[in-house]
C-alpha positions in Angstrom: 26.8 49.5 16.5 29.5 46.9 16.1 28.1 45.1 19.1 24.6 45.1 17.6 26.0 43.9 14.3 27.8 41.0 15.9 24.5 39.9 17.6 22.7 40.1 14.2 25.4 38.1 12.5 25.4 35.5 15.3 21.6 35.2 15.1 21.7 34.7 11.4 24.3 32.0 11.8 22.2 30.2 14.4 19.2 30.4 12.1 21.2 28.8 9.3 22.7 26.1 11.5 19.4 25.3 13.4 17.7 22.1 12.2 14.1 22.2 11.0 13.0 21.1 14.5 14.0 24.5 16.0 10.3 25.3 16.1 8.9 22.6 18.4 5.6 22.8 16.7 6.9 22.1 13.2 8.3 18.9 11.9 9.7 17.5 8.7 9.3 13.8 7.6 11.3 12.0 4.9 9.2 9.7 2.7 10.5 6.9 0.4 7.9 7.1 -2.4 6.5 10.0 -4.3 2.9 11.1 -3.9 1.3 10.9 -7.4 -1.8 12.9 -6.6 -3.7 14.8 -3.9 -7.0 13.5 -5.3 -8.0 10.9 -2.7 -9.9 8.9 -5.4 -7.4 9.0 -8.3 -4.7 6.4 -7.5 -5.1 3.6 -5.0 -1.4 3.5 -3.9 -0.2 3.1 -0.4 1.9 6.3 -0.3 -1.0 8.3 -1.6 -3.5 6.7 0.8 -1.2 7.4 3.8 -0.8 11.0 2.8 -4.5 11.6 2.1 -5.4 10.5 5.6 -4.0 13.7 6.9 -6.4 15.9 4.9 -9.4 13.6 4.3 -11.1 10.9 6.4 -13.1 7.7 5.9 -16.3 6.8 7.6 -14.4 4.0 9.4 -10.7 4.2 10.3 -8.1 1.5 10.9 -5.9 1.7 14.0 -2.2 0.8 14.3 -3.0 -2.9 13.9 -5.7 -2.4 11.3 -8.6 -2.9 13.6 -11.7 -1.1 12.4 -12.6 1.9 14.7 -15.1 4.8 14.3 -14.1 7.7 12.0 -16.6 10.1 10.4 -19.1 7.4 11.3 -19.8 7.0 15.0 -21.4 3.5 14.4 -22.4 1.0 11.8 -24.5 -2.1 11.8 -26.0 -4.7 9.4 -29.8 -4.4 9.6 -30.1 -7.6 7.4 -27.8 -9.4 5.0 -28.3 -6.7 2.3 -28.8 -3.5 4.3 -26.4 -1.5 6.5 -27.1 1.5 8.6 -24.3 4.1 9.2 -24.6 6.8 11.8 -22.4 9.8 11.1 -20.5 11.9 13.6 -22.2 15.2 14.4 -20.6 18.6 14.7 -17.8 17.8 12.2 -16.8 20.6 9.8 -14.7 20.7 6.7 -11.6 22.9 6.6 -13.6 25.8 5.2 -16.0 25.6 8.1 -18.9 24.0 6.1 -20.7 21.2 7.9 -20.1 17.5 7.1 -23.4 15.7 6.3 -24.7 12.6 4.6 -24.8 14.5 1.3 -21.0 14.6 1.2 -20.9 10.8 1.6 -23.5 10.3 -1.1 -21.5 12.6 -3.4 -18.3 10.7 -2.6 -19.8 7.3 -3.3 -20.9 8.5 -6.8 -17.6 10.2 -7.5 -15.2 7.3 -6.7 -15.9 5.1 -9.8 -16.0 8.0 -12.2 -12.6 9.6 -11.7 -11.0 9.9 -15.2 -7.8 8.2 -16.1 -7.3 6.5 -12.7 -4.4 4.1 -12.9 -5.7 2.1 -10.0 -9.3 2.8 -9.1 -11.1 2.8 -5.8 -14.2 1.6 -7.5 -13.8 -1.9 -6.1 -14.7 -0.5 -2.7 -18.0 1.2 -3.8 -19.2 -1.2 -6.4 -21.0 -3.6 -4.0 -23.3 -0.7 -3.0 -26.3 -0.7 -5.3 -28.3 2.0 -3.4 -27.4 4.7 -0.9 -29.7 7.1 0.7 -29.8 9.5 3.6 -32.7 9.2 6.1 -31.5 12.3 7.9 -28.4 14.5 7.7 -26.5 12.1 9.9 -27.9 8.7 8.9 -27.1 6.6 5.8 -28.7 3.4 4.6 -26.6 1.4 2.2 -27.9 -1.5 0.1 -25.9 -4.3 -1.5 -27.0 -6.7 -4.2 -25.7 -9.7 -2.3 -24.5 -10.1 1.3 -21.2 -8.2 1.6 -19.6 -8.7 4.9 -16.5 -6.6 3.8 -18.5 -3.4 3.5 -17.2 -1.8 6.7 -13.6 -2.6 5.5 -14.4 -1.2 2.1 -15.7 2.0 3.6 -12.4 2.3 5.5 -10.7 2.7 2.1 -12.9 5.5 0.8 -12.0 9.0 1.9 -14.9 11.5 2.1 -14.7 14.7 0.1 -16.8 17.9 0.2 -19.7 18.0 -2.2 -19.5 21.8 -2.2 -16.0 21.8 -3.4 -16.0 18.6 -5.4 -19.0 18.8 -7.7 -17.1 20.6 -10.5 -13.6 19.6 -9.5 -11.1 17.5 -11.5 -8.1 15.8 -10.2 -6.0 18.9 -11.0 -8.1 20.9 -8.6 -7.2 18.6 -5.8 -3.5 18.7 -6.8 -3.6 22.5 -6.7 -5.4 22.6 -3.4 -8.5 24.3 -4.7 -10.7 21.2 -4.0 -8.5 19.6 -1.3 -10.9 20.5 1.5 -11.4 17.7 3.9 -12.3 17.1 7.5 -8.9 15.7 8.6 -6.4 16.9 11.2 -4.3 18.8 8.6 -5.1 21.3 5.8 -3.5 21.3 2.4 -0.8 23.9 2.0 1.5 22.9 -0.9 2.0 20.0 -3.2 5.1 19.8 -5.4 5.2 16.5 -7.3 8.2 14.4 -6.5 9.5 16.9 -4.0 7.3 17.7 -1.1 3.8 18.0 0.5 3.3 20.7 3.1 0.3 20.6 5.5 -0.9 22.9 8.3 -2.9 22.1 11.4 -6.6 22.1 11.3 -7.3 23.9 14.5 -10.6 22.8 16.0 -10.3 19.4 14.5 -13.0 17.1 16.0 -10.5 14.5 16.9 -8.5 16.7 19.2 -5.4 18.9 18.8 -2.5 17.5 16.8 1.1 18.0 18.1 2.2 19.9 15.0 1.3 23.3 13.5 3.1 22.5 10.2 4.3 19.3 8.7 6.6 19.1 5.7 6.8 15.7 3.9 9.9 15.5 1.8 10.2 12.9 -1.0 13.6 11.2 -0.4 13.5 8.1 -2.6 17.3 7.6 -2.3 17.8 5.6 1.0 21.2 7.2 1.7 19.6 10.7 1.2 16.9 9.8 3.8 19.4 8.8 6.4 21.6 11.8 5.6 18.6 14.1 6.1 17.9 12.5 9.5 21.5 12.8 10.6 21.7 16.5 9.6 18.4 17.4 11.3 16.8 18.3 8.0 14.0 15.8 8.9 13.0 14.4 12.2 11.4 11.2 11.1 12.2 8.8 8.2 10.3 5.8 7.0 11.8 2.6 5.4 15.1 2.9 7.1 17.7 1.1 4.9 18.4 -2.3 6.4 22.2 -1.6 6.1 21.8 1.4 8.5 19.4 0.0 11.1 22.2 -1.4 13.4 24.2 1.9 13.3 21.2 4.1 14.0 20.0 1.8 16.7 23.2 2.3 18.6 23.1 6.1 18.3 21.5 7.8 21.3 20.4 10.7 19.1 17.7 8.5 17.4 14.9 6.2 18.3 13.9 3.2 16.1 10.7 1.2 16.0 9.7 -1.7 13.7 6.8 -4.0 13.0 6.0 -6.9 10.8 3.9 -5.4 8.1 0.9 -6.4 6.0 3.0 -6.0 2.8 3.9 -9.1 0.9 6.6 -8.8 -1.8 5.5 -11.2 -4.6 5.7 -12.0 -8.3 2.9 -11.9 -10.8 3.5 -14.0 -13.9 1.7 -12.7 -17.0 -0.7 -15.4 -18.1 -2.8 -13.2 -20.4 -1.6 -14.5 -23.7 -1.4 -18.1 -25.2 2.0 -17.4 -26.7 5.0 -15.7 -25.1 4.2 -12.8 -22.8 6.4 -9.7 -23.2 10.1 -10.2 -22.5 9.9 -14.0 -22.4 11.7 -15.9 -25.2 13.8 -18.8 -25.9 17.5 -18.4 -25.3 18.1 -17.2 -28.9 15.6 -14.4 -28.3 12.7 -15.9 -30.3 9.1 -15.9 -29.0 8.0 -19.2 -27.5 5.1 -21.1 -29.1 3.2 -21.2 -25.8 3.2 -19.2 -22.6 5.2 -21.1 -20.0 3.6 -19.2 -17.2 0.3 -20.9 -17.9 1.8 -24.2 -16.9 1.5 -24.8 -13.1 4.8 -26.8 -13.2 6.7 -23.8 -14.5 5.2 -21.5 -12.0 6.0 -23.9 -9.1 9.6 -24.3 -10.5 10.1 -20.5 -10.5 8.9 -20.5 -6.9 11.1 -23.4 -5.9 14.2 -21.7 -7.4 13.9 -18.8 -4.9 15.8 -19.1 -1.6 13.5 -17.1 0.6 15.6 -17.6 3.7 18.7 -16.1 1.9 16.7 -13.1 0.8 15.3 -12.5 4.3 18.7 -13.0 6.0 21.1 -11.4 3.6 19.3 -9.0 1.2 16.9 -7.8 3.8 19.3 -8.2 6.7 16.8 -10.1 8.8 14.1 -7.4 8.3 11.8 -9.7 6.4 9.8 -12.9 7.0 9.6 -15.6 4.3 6.0 -15.6 2.8 3.6 -18.4 2.1 0.5 -16.5 1.3 -0.7 -12.8 1.0 -0.5 -12.0 4.7 1.4 -13.2 7.7 -0.6 -16.0 9.4 -1.7 -14.0 12.3 -4.2 -12.0 10.1 -7.8 -13.1 9.6 -8.4 -15.5 6.8 -4.8 -16.8 6.6 -4.0 -20.5 6.7 -1.7 -22.2 9.1 -1.3 -25.1 6.6 0.5 -22.9 4.1 4.3 -22.8 4.6 6.9 -20.9 2.5 8.0 -22.9 -0.6 11.2 -24.7 0.2 14.2 -23.8 -1.9 15.0 -26.7 -4.2 16.9 -25.8 -7.4 17.2 -29.5 -8.5 13.5 -29.9 -8.0 12.9 -26.8 -10.1 15.0 -28.1 -12.9 13.0 -31.4 -13.0 9.7 -29.5 -13.1 11.0 -27.3 -15.9 12.1 -30.4 -17.9 8.7 -32.0 -17.3 7.0 -28.9 -18.6 9.1 -29.0 -21.8 11.9 -26.6 -20.9 14.9 -28.9 -20.1 17.2 -26.1 -21.1 15.1 -23.3 -19.6 14.2 -20.1 -21.4 15.0 -16.4 -21.2 13.1 -13.6 -19.5 13.4 -10.2 -18.1 12.6 -9.5 -14.5 10.8 -6.1 -14.2 10.3 -4.2 -11.0 10.5 -0.8 -9.3 13.7 0.6 -7.9 12.3 3.1 -5.4 9.1 1.6 -3.9 9.9 -1.4 -1.7 12.7 -2.1 0.7 15.7 -3.2 -1.4 13.5 -3.8 -4.4 16.3 -3.5 -6.9 18.5 -5.8 -4.9 15.7 -8.4 -4.7 15.3 -8.3 -8.5 19.0 -8.8 -9.0 19.0 -11.7 -6.5 16.1 -13.4 -8.2 18.0 -13.3 -11.5 21.0 -15.1 -9.8 18.7 -17.8 -8.4 17.1 -18.4 -11.9 20.5 -18.7 -13.6 21.2 -21.8 -11.4 18.1 -23.6 -12.9 18.9 -22.8 -16.5 16.9 -19.6 -17.0 18.6 -16.6 -18.5 17.2 -13.7 -16.5 17.9 -10.1 -17.2 16.8 -7.3 -14.8 15.2 -4.0 -15.7 14.0 -1.8 -12.8 12.6 1.7 -13.0 10.9 4.4 -10.9 7.6 3.2 -9.5 5.5 5.9 -11.2 6.6 4.5 -14.5 6.6 0.9 -13.5 3.1 0.6 -12.1 1.5 2.2 -15.2 3.3 -0.1 -17.5 2.7 -3.2 -15.4 -1.0 -2.4 -15.3 -1.0 -2.4 -19.1 0.5 -5.9 -19.0 3.7 -4.7 -20.7 5.9 -7.2 -18.8 6.1 -10.9 -18.4 7.7 -11.3 -14.9 6.5 -8.6 -12.5 8.1 -8.0 -9.1 5.4 -6.3 -6.9 4.3 -5.6 -3.4 0.8 -5.5 -1.9 -0.3 -4.1 1.5 -3.6 -5.5 2.5 -5.3 -2.5 4.1 -8.4 -4.5 5.2 -6.2 -6.6 7.5 -7.8 -9.8 6.2 -6.9 -12.1 3.3 -10.3 -12.1 1.5 -9.9 -8.7 0.0 -6.3 -9.3 -1.2 -7.4 -12.5 -2.9 -10.3 -10.6 -4.5 -7.9 -7.9 -5.8 -4.9 -9.9 -6.8 -6.1 -13.4 -7.9 -9.8 -13.4 -8.8 -10.4 -13.5 -12.5 -10.0 -9.9 -13.9 -13.5 -8.4 -14.1 -13.5 -4.7 -13.2 -17.3 -4.4 -13.6 -17.7 -6.9 -10.7 -14.8 -5.3 -8.8 -12.9 -8.6 -9.0 -9.2 -9.0 -9.9 -8.8 -5.3 -10.4 -5.0 -5.6 -9.6 -4.5 -9.0 -11.1 -1.6 -8.1 -13.3 -0.9 -11.7 -13.9 -4.4 -12.4 -15.2 -4.5 -15.7 -13.3 -7.9 -17.3 -13.7 -9.4 -20.3 -11.9 -13.2 -20.8 -12.0 -13.2 -23.1 -9.0 -11.2 -20.5 -7.0 -13.5 -17.7 -8.1 -16.6 -19.6 -7.0 -15.1 -20.5 -3.6 -13.9 -16.9 -3.0 -17.3 -15.3 -4.1 -19.1 -17.7 -1.7 -16.7 -16.6 1.1 -17.3 -12.9 0.4 -21.1 -13.2 0.9 -21.0 -15.4 4.0 -22.0 -13.3 6.9 -20.9 -15.8 9.6 -17.3 -14.9 10.6 -16.1 -18.4 11.4 -17.6 -20.0 8.2 -16.3 -17.1 6.1 -12.8 -17.4 7.5 -12.8 -21.1 6.7 -13.8 -20.5 3.1 -11.2 -17.8 2.7 -8.5 -20.2 4.0 -9.6 -22.8 1.6 -9.4 -20.3 -1.3 -6.0 -19.2 -0.3 -4.8 -22.8 -0.1 -6.2 -23.5 -3.5 -4.5 -20.5 -5.1 -1.1 -20.9 -3.4 -0.9 -24.6 -4.1 -1.5 -23.7 -7.7 1.2 -21.0 -7.6 -1.3 -18.4 -8.7 1.5 -15.9 -7.8 4.8 -16.3 -6.1 5.0 -14.9 -2.6 8.5 -14.0 -1.5 8.5 -12.3 1.9 6.7 -9.9 4.2 8.4 -6.6 4.9 9.4 -5.6 8.4 8.9 -1.8 8.5 11.4 0.4 10.4 11.1 4.1 11.3 13.8 6.3 12.8 13.0 9.5 14.7 15.1 12.2 16.3 15.8 12.2 20.0 12.8 13.3 22.0 10.3 12.0 19.5 8.7 8.5 19.2 6.7 7.1 16.3 4.0 4.5 16.7 4.7 1.7 14.2 1.8 0.5 12.0 1.2 -2.8 10.3 -0.1 -0.9 7.2 3.3 0.9 6.9 1.7 4.3 6.9 3.7 7.2 8.0 1.3 9.6 9.8 2.2 12.8 11.4 -0.4 12.0 14.1 1.8 9.0 15.1 4.9 11.1 15.7 4.8 12.7 19.1 7.2 14.1 21.7 8.1 11.4 24.2 6.9 13.5 27.1 3.4 13.6 25.5 3.0 9.8 25.4 
């Protein structure tokens, strides 16, 4: 009996000490940012979009480099400038066994713009479609009011839900799992806000067997906590490895690191929505200014010139960033080789401020998130130091991203530190979202939190977006980007270099969109 007891105790001890990877078909992943909803149409936010791809799927997918590839659609083509035909993949089933058909797509397209209380709607991706019909259960014909070459890219941002389970469902039903019935490689198991998401394998998935039976995503917004979880074996993969830990982990044979220049630009939106002082912008005595300084292109350029981008990339980001000149690195479609990062020139910034009527500067608060982007709080603090050198009294207030984005969207701040990952992989869509004059009905400027508005820029961009010839369209997008950046429509700072770290024996495939997908984590032997 004593011998048996010793074996039982020893077994229990091993169970306690064993890491989560003891079951080779289960894996835990540490995420940086919280998932705000399991409704795929509620909040257009990168962490949400990444998570939703496990459960739901778009008609058209993006590969590791954001190239468009077939998803639930096996093919697509433009019949004419206003008409697209989409062929759907056959023999695809939802998690409950019901068949996927064109009716589910039609239902999804109607649902997307009508999700109540959406803090960042997906409607911009469906609005160009003025008519959608099914000619058979696996063929769709989509009509646009004007030529819309970005339609395939837009469709890649819309995840298809089940009509059967979604017709009477609210966002809460997706969060509870009741309506979270997709066609993706994993099924919903559990969602605990700000803590974890648990998924289980969708056996019989049309895309082939996944390497994991169960995946637990743990929200570890604290960088040190993410690294500690990896070191202890509590998780086997972490995203957004702190720049201060990259060298140490890279030398440790127990772990494997991969990185990639991302599609995410860290930038500043300056609130130009009001004629007088925007929120948290005053004179140095704390009194509102008679006019909005951010409406003056000289002030905007001065604020850009005051930033030492090389110092941020080298020191704050520890060489895991690339100084930015536009909304995407210049190897993406629609970017301009003519645009270069603004040179650091504090004396030049002072002169421009004086020309604009602010020889002694002014006061403002830099607002930003403290748990969304790599070193976001440190970046905000560094910006404040740069501005103090040109006579601007800058305070810093950062907060959790869930609070920050809601307030920023309501234009509650003057100086907004933000990030944007261009999921389409081309600059036209980011210009449309971030810098076009705010007009939600047209799907333009939907995330323009600075309310920059330039009629000439709008006209050029709108022409680009209806130009079907790829070469001509790219030239127009480049011209639009040059116009906006030369006007300092926003202030680009740097592009993030994303780094993932995985446990020994596992390897992650890095992505330009920064998504952390369980499908991308595989045993080394399986590669």
